[in-house]
N, C-alpha and C positions, 0 to 999 in steps of 0.2 A: 616381579612379575607374580600374579595371582597363581594359586596354587589350581593344577588340574588331574586328569586322575586317565590313565595308562588301565586297560579293561584285557583280560586274560582270560581263558579258561581249559583247564586240566585235560587230562584223555579221561576222567572221571566227570565229566560233566558241569563241574563246580567253577560257579565263575566267582573271580578275582578282581578288585581293583589295587593301584599303586599310585599313592599321589604323590607330585613332581618334588612335595615337600616330606614327604615321611621315606621308612626306610624298610617296608614290612609290606608283603601283598595281604591287605583285606578281604576276605571271603562275605560274599555276598547272601547273608545268613538269610534275608527273606526269600531268597529262590525256592518254591517250591517243588521245580522241576530240576532235574538236568539239561545242560544248553549244550547245544552243538557251537555254535559259533554266533558273536556280537559283531555291533557296528557300533562304535559312538561317535556323538557328536559333543558339543562343548556346552550344551543344557542337556543333553539326554544321551541313554543307552537304548539300543532297540538288541533285540538276539532272537534267535530260534531255537526254540526248546525241542526236547527229543519227542514230544508228539507232534514232531514238523509243524505247529503254529508260532504266529510271530507275537514277541512280548514287548513292553515299552517302560523302561525305567526312567523317569523325569525328574531328574536332581532338585530335590527341596531348596525353595528359595524363599526370603524374607517377602515378596511379592507375590500373592497369590495367582495365577492364571483363572484370569476371566473374562466372561465373554459376554456382551451386549445382544440378547434378544430385544428386536422392537418393532411393533404392527402397529399402524394407524387406523384409526377408527375416522370413518367418514359419515358426513349429512349433510342433507339438503334439506331447505327453508321450503316450506309453503304455507298458502295462506291460514289453512287449516287448523295445522297441528303446530306451526311454527319450524324450528330444527327437529329433524327426523331421522327414523334410521329408514324411512320410505325413501329410496332413489330410483329415479329414472333406470327405462331398461337398459341406456346407452351407459349410465354411469359405472364405474367401479364398483368393486365389493365393499358390503359396508367395514368388512377389514381385512386389509389389503397392506403391501409394502408399500415405500413412498412413490413409487412410480402408478401403482394403481393395477397393476396387470396382474397381479399373482394376488388369490383369496389364503390372507394370512389370518385368522380367527385364535383368538388366544388358546384356543383348547387344542389347536394341532402341534403346539410347539410341543415335545418332548424331548428328555434327555437323547443325546447321541448313544451313552451307553453307560452303565454301570458306574463306570468312573469318573461321571461328572455327579452334581448336587445343585440343587437350586438354592440363590442366598436369600429370596426372598419371597414375597407373590408382588404381580402386576403393580405399577404404580404409573399415573400420569407424571410427563416430564411439562414441568412448567417453564422453563426455559424455553425463549426463542431468541436466536442471533443474541444472545446475550443479557436479556430484558426480561423481565417476569412478565406471564401471560396474564389473562384477566379470564374471568369464568372458567377456573380448571383445566387452562392447559390448551383452550381451544385458540385456532387461528382460523384467518377467514379469507377468502379470495370471492373472486365473480363468479366461477366454474373452475371445474375438473380438465383438466390440470392449468393451476393458471399461479401468478405469484400469491405467496400466502401474507396477511399482515397479522399483527396481537391485536388490534383495532376492528371492531365491530363498523360497518358504513352501510347507509343506506343501499347499496347494491350488491349486499355481501349475499350470498343465494347458497354457498356452499361454505363449510366447515370440515377440519378436522384436528385432533390431536393425537401426540404421538404416546404410546405405550411402552412403558420400559421394564424388561427382566432380567435380572443377571444370572448367571451357574457359574459354578467354579468347579473346575478339577479338581478332585481331592486325591488321587492316590500317587501321593508324590514317594521317592524314594522306596518303591515298591516295584515289581513287577506284574504290570497290568496286562493282561491279554487284548491285542487289537479285537473289536469285535468282526465277526464274519459277515462276508459282502451277503447279500438278500439276493441278488441275483449275479449269474455267469461266474458262480466260485470259483476262485482259481484250487491248481491242483496245493497238496501240500508242498510248504516250499522247502528248499535245500540249501538256499544262498540267502545273503541280504547285503544290503551296502545303502548308506545313506550319506550326502553331501550336499553340494548344491548351495549352501550357505550365503558363499560370494559370486557366486552369480553376477553377471555385471550389470547393474543399478536395479538388482532385485528387493525388493524389502526386506530388512531387517527383519532376521527370525524364522524366513521363509527356509524349509529343508526338500530338498528331495530324496525318494526313497525307492530303491531300486531292489526288484526279489526275484528270485530265478525257481521253479519248481521242479521238479521231480521228473518232472516228462521235458523240461528244457525249455519253456515258454518263460517269457520275462514279464514281468509287470511292476507299472510305475504308479507308486501310489500319489493320489494326488491332496490340494487344499492342506498341506502339513506347513503350519505356522505357527509362533507364539500363544495366540488363541486357542488353537485348536491343534495341540500335539500329535494327535491322532491321526487327523488327515480326515479326507471322506471318502475317497474311492477309489478302487482298483480300476486301472486301465491296463489293458492287454497293448505288448508292444508286439507288433511285426517283428520276424527274424528273416534272416536269411538261411539260419540252421538252428542244431539244438545247440543251447547254451549252457555250460557246466558253472560258470563263476562267471561272477560280474564284480567293478569296482567304480564307483562313482567318486570322483573328487569334491572340491570345496569348491572348484569353481566349474568352468562348461565341460571339462573332460568324464566320457564313460567309456570305457572299455569294457570288453568281456571275452571270454573263450570260449571255442566252441568246440565239440567233441572231438572233433577231426582235429584239434589242437590248432586252430587259425587264431587268430585273433581280430575284433569288428570293435569300433571304433563309431561312436555316435556323434553325426554332427544337426547342424543348425538347433544347439542347445543356446537357449537364452534368456533371457525375461520374460518373452510374450510365450515361449514355447518351452517350458524346463525341461519338457519331456524328449526334444527334438525333431528332427526330420527325418533321416535315414542313416543307415549304416554303410558303412567301407570296410574291406576288408586287409588287413597287413598281414602278413605270411610268418609263422614261427620264425625265431632268432635263426634258432639251428633247423636246414632243411630237412635232417632224419629224426629230430626228434622234435614233437609235438608241444606246444603250449601246456600246462598245467597251472598256473596261478599266473593273475596280474592284479595290481595295486597301483592305483593314479593317483599323484596329490594335485596341484595348483601347474604346474610347469613340469612335471615328470613321472614317467611309466618306470614301472621295473616289472619284470615277467621271470616268472619260473618252470622252465621247461621239465620235462618228465622225467629227467635224467638229475633233476634236484639243481641244476645250473643256475647261477643267479646272472639276470639280461639286465640292462638300460638302455632306455631309450632316448636317445639324442635329438634335439631339434623341435619337443614338445613344445606348445605354447597355445594360446587362444585361436591364433590365424592359423596353425598348421598342427590343429588336434592328431595326427596321425603321424607326426614326427620326420626323421629323417633317415635314420640308421643305427643299430644295433651295436654295442659296447657289451664283452662280457667282461664279469664282474668276478672276483674272488669271493669261495665260501658255496656250501652245498645248502641249501636250507629246503623246508618243505613248506612253508608258509609266509608268506611277506605283505607286508601293509605301511602305509605312508599316511602320515597324521601333519596337522598342522607345522607351518613353517616349511613342508615338503621333507620333515626329519622320516626316518626309514626305523621299521622295526620288523623283527624276522624269528622262525622258531627252527633254530637249527636240525637239519635232519639227522645226525646221528646222536645227540643226548638230551633232542627237545629241549633244550633251556630257549629263553626270549632272549633275541640280542638287538642292542642298539647300533645303529650307523653313525659312527664319529664323523666329525669333519663336515658336513651338509651346511654350506653355507647357501647365501644366493649366484656367487661367484663359481662354487664348487657343487654342483647339484649333487654330482654322484657320490660325494663325500670322500673318504680315506679307507676305514678300517671296519669290521665289526667288532663291538665289545659288548659281554655276554651280562645280563643283569641276574645278580644271583644274589637277592635279598631274601631273609627269611619270610617265613608265610605265618599270618597271625596263629595259628595251631601250634607252629614249632616252640611259640614261648612256654608251653606246658612243660616243654621237657628240661633236663637237668641243666644248669647255665654251664657246666662245662660240655656238655654235648653240645649245646647251641654254637658256642665258641668254638667248636671245632668244627661243626659245619658249616659257619661261616669264616673260618679262619682264611680261606682264600677267595678272597670275594670278587673281584672281578678280573677278568681275563682278557686275550686276543681270543684269537677265530677257536684256538684248540686249548680250552682250558686244562692246567696240568692238575696231576693226580693230587689228590688231598689226603695227607697222612700228617702222621706227628714221630718228632725227635728228642730225645730229651740230651742233653749234651751238661758237661761240668762248667763251672764257672769260669774256669779258663779259656773253654773253649768259646765258653757265650761270647766273654768279652772282645774277642776278635773276630767273631762271625754271628754278630747280631742280627744282621738280616738274609743273612744264606741259611737260618737253620733247616727253611722249609725248601729249598732247593738241593742242599746236600741229603736229605732225607729222602727224596722223589731221585737221586741219583743213586742212593744205594739200593732203592725196590728195584728201580729198571735192571740195577747191574743182575739180579736173580733170574734164573732161566725161570718163566713159566709160559704157560699155553691155555691159559682160560678164554673160553671165546666171549665174544662181547653179545651183552643180551639184545634180542631180536625186538628192533623198534619198526613198526610196520608205516607206511607211507600215508600220509592225507589224500588217497584219491577218490573216495566215496565217503558214504554217510557212517559205513558199515568202520570206518579205524579206530573209534574210540574202544570197541567189543574186540578187535582184535589185538589193543594195546595192552588190554587187561588179560586175555587169554593167555597170548603167544609169549610170555615173558618165561625163557626156559633157566632153571636154577644151574649156578655155575657148580662144573664137575670138578674142578681142585679143592683140595681138602684146604686148611689154614689150621697149621702145626702151632702150639702153645709152647713162650716159653717164659712164664713167669719168677719173680722173685719178689718173697716180701719182706720188706726193709725190720729190721729190729727195732724194739723198742728204744727208741732215741736219738734213733738215726736219721739224720736229718733230711737223706734222699727219698725223691718223692719218684712212687711209681708211676712210670706210665704205659700206655696203651701202645703197640705199634702193631697193626695189620700189615702180614705179609703172604704173600701167597708165592707158592715153590713150585707150580707147575706150569713150564711154556712162559714166553717172555710177555712183560708186561708192558701194554700200549700207552707209551709214555702222552699220549694225545689228549684219550678218551680213558678214563679211569672209573668202575662202578663199584660198590660194594653191594652183594647180595643179602639183604638181611636173612630173606628165608632159611639159606645154610648158615649164617649165625645161630638163627634162633633154631637150629634142629639141634646145630651141636651144644648150644647152651655152654659155651666156653670163654672165657676172657684168653686173652691172643695178650703179650705185651715183650718188652723188650727191656731188661735192665739195663741202667744206665753206666757208662764206664768210669765214673766216678764215684768213690764212695759217698761226697758229700756231694752235695745240690743245692742251691738256692730255689725259693718261689720264680724266679726267670725262668725256671723249665717250664714247658707246654706240657698240660695235662689233656687226654683226650680219653674219654668213658664214652662206652656207646652203648647207649638205651636200647634193651631188645624185645622192649613193647612196642604191641603192634596196634596201638589208636590210628596210628596213621596208613593209608598205605602205602605208604613209602616213607623211611625214618629219615630223621635229619640228618644224617650222613650222605644223603641222595639227593640229589639236587630234585623238585618234583618236574614233571612230564609235561608240558604244557601242548595243547592242541589248538590252539586258536589266541590270536592277539589282533587288539585295533588301538591304535592313535589316534581317532580321527578328533578327540576331544582332548588330545595332550597336545598342551604348546609346552615345548623345550625351546629356550634360545639357543640359536648357532653361536654363540659368544658364551656359555656358560654352561654349567653343569648341570644337572639336576640332583639332588641329596642322594639317589642311588649311587654314587660313585664316590660316596665316601664312606671310608669302611670306618664306622664306630666300635668294632669289636678290636680292633688291632690297637686304635688308640684308648680303649681301657685295659689292655693287657699292659701296655706300657704305661699306665697311669699305676696298675699295682705293682709293678716292678719296680719304679720310682719310690714308690711306698714302701717296698720291700727291703729298698737299700737305705731308708731313713728311717726304719723304726731302731736302729742302733743311736739314735742322735733324740735325748726324750727335750720337751719344749723348753725347759728351763735352760738348757744349753743352748738350745738355737739364740733363745732372747742375748744370753751374755755373749754369744758371739755376736751379734748385729752390736750389741751397745759398746762392747771393742769396735769396732771397724768405724761406727761413727763417731768415738772420741777420737779415734785415730785420723779420720781425715779433718775435723773442726780445727785440730791443732797443726797439721799441715797447712791447713787454708790462713790461717793466723800466723804464721809463721812466713810463708809466702808473702803478703801482701801487707801485714802493720809495719813493717821494716819501713815502706816506703812510701809510707802519709805524708810525710813532711815534703816531699818533691813536688814542685809545682805543675800545673797541666800543660801537657806538651803541646794537646793541639785543642786550640779552642774551637773551631769548626772545620768539621771536614766537607768537602762537598764531590761529587762525583753527577758525571753526565751518561748520556745513553744517546745516539747518534743515529736514523736512518735515512732513509732518502725515501720520501711515500710522494703522493698525488695530492693536491689542495684543490678544493674547489673556490676558485678565486672569487671576491667580495664585488667586483664590478662587470658593469657589462662589456662584453656578452662575456658570459658565464661558462665557465668552462673546465675543465682538469689543468692542472699544470704540474710539472715536477718541482717539488720544493726537498729543501732539509728539514727534516724536523728531529728536535733536541728535546729533552727533559733532564732539566739542572736542577739538581736537588742536595738541601744543605741541610744538616744538623747543627745545633750549635751544643753548649755544655752543659745545658741543663736538658739534654736529650730531647727536644722537641726537633719536629723534621718539617721542612714548608721547602717549595719548589714553585720552578717557573717553566712554563709551557713556549718554546719559540716554532716559530714558522719561519724558514728564510727563503725568502723569493726573490725574483726579479722584475722588476716595472721598467720597460723602456730603459734595458741594459743597465740600471741600475740597483744594487742589491740593498733590498730590504729587508725587512722581517714584523711580525706581529707578534705578541706574545699573553700569553694568558698565568694569572699567578694560580699555583693549584688549592692555595686556600680559598680562591673567588670560584672555581669550578665547581658547577652544582649537579652537573651531570655529565654522565658518557653513555652516549646511545651507540650500539649498533644498527645502520641504518638499513633498510630495506634495498637491495638493490642486487639484482641478478647478473648483473657484470661484472661488480668489482666489490672488494671485500672492504666495506666503509665502515666507521663509526663518523658519531657529532662528538663536538668540545662544547658545552654549555655555561654559560654566565651568565649573571642577573642580568647583563646590560643587553649580552644578546637575545636572553629568553624574551624580552619585553619587544626585537626586532624580528623575532620569530627568526633569525638568520646563526645558525651556529657556525663554528669553523668545523668542518666536512675534509675528513682526510680520508686517504685510501689507501690501505697496505698493498703489495704485491703480492701476499698469500694469504690463505686463512690462518695458518698458524701464525705469521708474522704480526696479522692484527690482533688476533688471541694475545700475542705476549705484550703487543703495547697497552693491548686494555688491562690485562690484568696488571702491567706494572703502574699506570696512571690511575687504576682504583684503588693499589694500596698506597698508595701515595696521594691521593686525597683522604682517605682515610685515616692514615696517620696524623696528617697536617691539623684533622680535628678530634683527634685523640677517640674515634670509633672502633672499636675490636671486637671479634665476635658475632654473635647470632644477632638479626632482630633482637628489639623487646618487644614485651609484651603488647605496647598501646604503639607499636609501629605502624606507620600509613602505608598498605601496601596497594602496588598499582601493574598493569600490563600495559605494553605498547600493542599496537597492531600489528610487529611482527610474531608476538607471542613471548616478548620477554619478561622477565620479572623483577620490580623494583621495590624497594624499600626507601622509606625517611624517617628517622628519628625526631617526634615532633616536640614541641616546648611548649611550657605553661603558657608562652606569649602568643602561640600560635591563635588561638580564639579567644584572644581578652579584648576586651573593649576600651574606650574605643579607636585603642590603635593596635591591632595586631602584627604579626609580624608577616609580610608580603610574601606572597607564593612563590614569587619568584627568586626569594633566598633561599629556599628550601635544599638541603644536600638529599639526592637519591642517590644509592648505590645499587648495584644487580646482584640479582642472588641466583643461583645457577636451575635451571630448568626451563620449562615452554610449556605454558598454559592458557585458556583463553580467558577463564573466569577465577579470581582469589577472594575468599570471605574470610574474617576472620572475626575475634573477640578479644576482650583485654585480660582473660584469662592466659593465651597464648597459644590458644587452638587455631588452627589455619586449615582451611581444604583448600581444594582446586580442581577445576574442571579443564581438560585438555580439549583440542579440535576434536579429538574423536569420540568426547562425552566419556572417556575414563574419568575415575575420580582418584586424587591423588590427596594426602596429609602431610604436613608439613612433617617432616621426623627431627627440629633442632638444628641441623647445621647449617653450614653458612658461603660453603662451596658451591664446585660444580662446573658446570660449563666450561667457559676459557678459566676460571679461577682454580682451577682443576690442580694447574700446578704450581702453588704458591703453599709454603707451609702453614700448619695449622688447619688448614681449610678445608680437608677431606675426611674429618669427622661427619658420618651419618649420611654419606654422599651414596646416591645409587644411581643406577640407570633408570633414564626414564626415555621413552617415546611416546611420537607424535603422530598423527595422520589427517592431513587436510587435503581438501579436492580443488584444483585449481581448474578455473572456468572460461571458456570462449564461447562467440555466440557465431552461429552460421546466419547469416542476412540474404532473405532473397525479395526480391521486385517479381510483380505480376506485369505480361502483358501479352495484351490480344495475341498474339502470333505461336509463343510457344509457353505460356503460361509463366509460373515461377521458374526465374532461372535466377543466376547470381551476376546478370548483368544489369546495375542499377543506374540510377540519373546519377552526372553529374556532381551533382549534391548530397548526393547520399552517403550515408556512412559505409566502409568499408564492410565488403560482403563475409570476411573474419573479422572480429574486430571484439574488444573488451566489454561490457555491460554501456558504457556510455556510449559507445560508436565513435569515439574520438582517436582511439589508438588500433592499429591495426595488429593484431593478435591471430597467427594461423598456427595450425595444428605444428607446423614444422619449424618454425622460430621463437614458442612459447616453451618457455624454460622454467624452470622450478623456481618459486619465490626467493629464493638463496642459492648460492654454493651448499649450505650445510643439509638443503634437501635433495631428495634423491626420487626418481620415479617407480612407483612400485604396480603401476599399472597403463594399460594402455587407455587411448582417448574411447569414452562411450557417451552413448547421448543420455542425457539428464532426462528424467521424465519428473522429477519431483519439485518443478519450478510453480512458484507462487502463481497462484490464475491458474493452471492445469495445463495439459498439452493435449494433442491428439496421437492417435497410436504411433507416429512417428515421431512426437515430440515437438512439432509445429506449434507456434503459438503465431495470432494473426493481429492484425490493427489494419486500419485505415493511412497509416504513414508512420514515417520514422521522424521522431522520438512517439509514442502514443502507448494509451494503455493498449493491455496484449491479451487477448483469450482463448481458448481452449479449441475454438470450430469455426470455422470459414462462414464469413456471410457476401453477402453481392460487393459492402462497402469496403471489403480488404484488401488492398493493393499489395501489402508487402507482409512478410513472416520471418520468423526466426525459430531457432532452436539453440538448446544451450549442451556445450559438450562438456564433461567434468576428465578431469584425469585425477589421479590420488599420487601424492608424493608422503614420501617417509621422513622423519627427523628422530636421529638419538642422540641424546645426549647425560647430563649427570646432571645431580642436583639433590637436593636435601627433600627427597619427598620420596613417600612410599604408596603403590598403590591400595586403591580401595575397591575389590573386586565384591562379587560380581556384575551387579548393576551401572548400564551408562546415566550417567545424567545428564541436566539439561542446563539445571540451575539449584543452587544453594543458598542456605541462608544459619545463622548461627546468631543464639541469644548473645546480645551486646550487654554482658555482665558489668557491672560498677567493679572497680579498683577492690572496693575491700568486701566483694561479696563473698558470700558464704553457700554458694549455690556447688552446689556436690557433684550432680549430673547435671551437663549443661543440655539444653535443648537445642535439638541439627535439624533443620525440615529439608526436603530435596524435591527434586523435580526428576523424574527419569525423563530419559529422550523420547520414550512413548506420549508423557504427559502425566504419566502416575505421580500422585502426591504421596511420599515418603516422610515419615518421622525416625531418625536413627537414634536407637537405643545405647545407653549405656557409654555415653560421649563422656571423658573427664578429662582432666591437664592430665592424669598420668594415660589415660588409654585415650589419647584426639579420635584414632579411626573408632568406635563404638564396638559394637558387639553384631547386631543385627538391624535391620531394615522391619519397621511397622508399616503396611500399607493403610492409604487414607482414601476410603472412597468417595471418588469423585461422579458428576456424569457427564463430563466433557474431560477431555485433556486441557491440564494448566501448563502456562509460559513461564511464568515468575513468581517467586513467593520472597515473601521476606518475616522475619520474626523481631519484635519491638519487647520494650520492656512489658514486665508483667505478662510476658508470655501470649502477647499479642501477634496473632498469624495473620498475615495477608496476604492472597494470592491474586493472579490474574489470570484467565481463561483462555482457551486460543480465540475464541470467540472477542475478546478485548474489555471483557467486564471483568470487574471485583468483586473478591468473595472475600468475607472475617470468617472464622475460626471461633465458635464459640466453645466455651467452656473447659480450656489448655488449661491443666494444672498438674502439678507434678504424679497425682495419683491417675490421672488419666492423660497422658502426655499426648495421645493422638485428637483429646479433642472431642466433642459430639458430634457437632453439627455445622453447616457453613450459610452462612448468612450471606445471600444476593445484595450486592450494592451496585448499581447503574454505574458506568462511564459516563463523562463528559459528551456533554448534549454531542449527538455526528461524531465524536472521538473514539477510538479505540485505543485501550492502554498498552503499552506492551514490556512495562516494567517499573518495580516499585520500589520502597524503601521504608522501613518501619522505626523511630528510635523512640526516646524516651514519650514524648508527648505528640509527635508530628507522625505524617505521613505524606510521603512525596512519588507522585507517579509522573511516565514520561509515557505519552502515547505516542501514535506510529508518524504523527505530523512533526516532531521535537518539541512538543510544547510542554512545559515542567505545569503541574497540579499539585495543590496543597489541600488538604482535607481537614474543614476546618470543624467546629463541632464537635470533635472528639472530650469525651468527659466518662471517667470512670464503670457509671451508672448509663452511656450510652456507647459504646466503645467504637461502633459503626459510623460516627460521628452522623455530618447532617447533609453538605453539599462539598462539590469542588471549585476550588477556588485558581484562578488563573495566576499563575506567579511570573512566567518567562518560555521566550521560544530559542530555540539554536540548541538544545539540549539531547544528546544521545544516551547517556547514562548518570542514576544518580544514588548517592550514596549518603545515608544520614547516619551519624553518631550516635552513642550513648547519651549526648547531652544536645542531642538535635542539633548540632551541628549538619550543613550542608554543602556536599563538594559534589560538583559536576564531571562530566567528559563532556565540553562543549563540541558543538558540531562543525561551527567554521568559526575564526578568532583572525581578524586583519593584522598583518604581519607587514614589516617594513617593504617588503618585495612582492608581496603575493598573499593569499588567503591561507590559513596552518587550519588543517583540518583535524579534529582530536586532540581539545588544550582541555589540560587539571585547570579547574575554577573553583574558587571558594566564596560562598555566601557571606556577605558581611551584615552586620547588624542585627542580628538574630536576637531578640529577647523575648520577655513575655507579653509584654507591649506591643512588640514588631514580629508576629513568629514566622511571616513570610520573608524577615530580613530585607535589605534596602538596596545592595549592589553588589557585582561582581568582584574579586580578585583573580586577576589573571596568573596563572603559573604556566608550569611544564609544559612542551608542547610544540607543535602538533605530531601527528603520529600516536596518539594515544588511545587507547579502547575501553578499558576498564579502571576502577579505582573504589575502594573500600576503607573506611577512615572508622568503621564499627568497632575496630580496637582503641582506638583514644579515647581511652578512659583519663586522662591527663584532667584534672577541672581545671578550667582557666582563674586568672584570676580576679576580681569582683570591685568592679568601680562603679561609682553614681553615675548615672547616664539621665542625662537631660532629653528633653523632649525632643526628638527629632520626625521629620516628616516622612510620608512613605514613598520613597522613588525607586518605587522596584523596574529593574532595567536587564536587559536581555544582554547575553552575553557575547 
């Protein structure tokens, strides 16, 4: 899981952050002012300083925040001047926006604030729909507005061109003031809350910021998204009363607290109206005590009343934001906050410590217990190590932390009570009568709470008597200091050390240990009386505010805050002290002696029996079970069968086996079988109702008809897959992780498979057939995977998160097998399931869900051939779980109207976003997200989400140290990864490469040839890419094939292949070292989904449709045969595993094929 930060503010206004991978609070040193409160998101943190102004801290990233300004220059032709700036009175402005309705001269563009800077001057965009324009970027049309073309015609009376200029946000990792609004300036702010990044169908990167003023008004900040982190303007929100505090969740939940103690809930929050439409009032949890503070998450609401009681609201969701009732929780808090995954943080009422709510899961959103976070601050490191150890000696406690003391025991006592010394000391201390009053800690009810905390601290009235003893020279006893309070009972729940009193007395207190001789196992406590900090290391800091909006904590694991490094270091010191009496020479002799004794014992037990004959020549064992089988003959249906694996091993240790399927054929018992050494792949099958997997052999690959069986439960299916997979690997002698030359592929289900290539795989003229390749599954779930022959492997999930291969070979259903759990990590993936709502127009009622008898289902899939309603549509497989409700999807290709509809003349046809008189049908797409949690040898590479990645295909004996890796973010930005090596495959940082438009595909070949495809379907070549300039210098535009839009490409050693939107495969001819862009595109084949070119120009594809014995097979792995220098496009296709495959990469196969003399062969290109 990537690291994230928890933010907090102490009572002195200093801002701290705590990383989920760290163990100490890091102070935000660049904050020039004292802050009152903060609210965090994953990419930034907002805060209110003591001047009541709002500040923004945007986290630094490898990709700059850039905003593209654009304006259009318009001209009209006249017989005298030709094209000129003289326009008709009815024409648009000379400088305007794309619509021509707004006057936009370049001089009117200014920086929004001092936090921005220009990257360069205005320049003309010379690209038009993927092609270069002529005559300085002009496009021509008959009149304004009209359809523009890049070619000037005889009737072109007007023209325009686009001017671009980029500005960059420069205030990264710095508290930047949000500029004041020129009109209707809000009052000074008192509270702030950000959220809204998970509003249904909201574009990624958008945020909602709510603020409360001192007058009780609420303001909403509009226009906050990735390219504009500051937002644009404040909008006043009408209220039913005066508000004191507000909370905004990641989704649609917004709650606020009124002065009277009531709660109000914002309704109508959505994609088109993120500020909502109206308020609903909810009564306080307690009728006598009003609400003081509220915190909301995705589907949870927590409230604090004025008596510091904690309440949880049940029944809250996006359809019912008000919930149904209150549940009283344990604990007393003064502030509470809900972060990512509905995790909860709070600040204790008595001790002002930060608490974390443990046990919060999707099934139990209220959690189980509070746990204090008592880690060090970075300023505490300057104190003495003994003092720091003592201050952190009691790291985490439950709701009531125990008293922090130190005790010294003798060796004898320590041997029996190693883990009870701290508790014994607490008991001794509590037995003494003391009457020390608790320090006064005010409650957060107004903006004056910080000053009240600092000024109202009362000194302790109890004296601290001292009793000390100094050991004589040569005595091994250790001096230990123990603070003892002698007046009044000690509160065993909360204990505080008043450092002011200790400083005034300037004494050291201590208790001499009972034993005259003590070892280094005894703990030592030394209290520093220095006052560099307002509170010493022996007293925990007093916190005033905490924000977990940007802190991601997995509900199934604990962050590093709950791992006591101090206790482990003390244990290491204790072990070291015990071993001081044994010298290294003595240790070596002792180990040598043990090894000799074990060797003699082995010889004595085994050598005497060598003359006996082998008792067992061959061992056989059988595993049986009942399953269902999709029978081979018509009518095809599931039938109950007995499934068995018979495995045997010979005296030489070789293993093999046979798979049997016993079935009844017209009351006659029959069976079919498959030898384990003939099985080429075991594939989990995408099925929403059964736990199914398929067994392929070479013969069944040719027929496209595997042995398909279904288990009763998911666990049973995983057990069979693990056993069969291990048996197949044993029979072929395959063990351990994949080799560096492995071929990787991914199914449409997201499962990952690898195959070990042989030198004969690419041999000519008789290569190894594809259907004989053995594939084994690797744990994890991905959408794209790329590799090279150095062993660097990257993958991208359906949620666009990037993952790097960690070197293991287990996970998933293999996690139960021995030796398969090294380098295995938890992996999650999220994808969307789509269904379509279809309607037809009739003259009486307009558009309704009553279609013609020949129409598709009114709720269907994309093709309309299968009925898919909201009720009967299930996740892709039982391993997936729903994580959202159904919502309209506005991001459909072709665009939609405000309600998400697309219109067409009939089903099926081309859909568009606006209605015309000829449109009699319409549809809209609904989406619902589901989540998969699995394990595999993959580690996440935060924080940028990617859509494509490519790695330099190095030769086998390459001396390349830093491997070039390029990627495209999910927003279309081109990125170059720095620091990628075989030892650090994840790299170190991203380098942004500028482009004028979003990109969709990228590939790097030999000699660092970087090719890419833009969103408009045109290709680009990156020039001057060298180790000294890893990002290159400029892009060279390469037109796409005539009337085609490219969507994916792959670059090898001397060849470039690309696939267009229509499934055609193209080869780039004319590539030379002096002209690496090539000359033209040459057609190769159709029916291609994806292509991968290896380091020796091997060509493999995913074919879209391949005819099988029973039906068409979609998504089949194919290998291009006959590729050689005289025939670079190859000759024919060899069909491999399929269907259901979605991606393949052979860029790691640096195994050079054996060379044979080739006779001249005819060019016979074929289609897969």
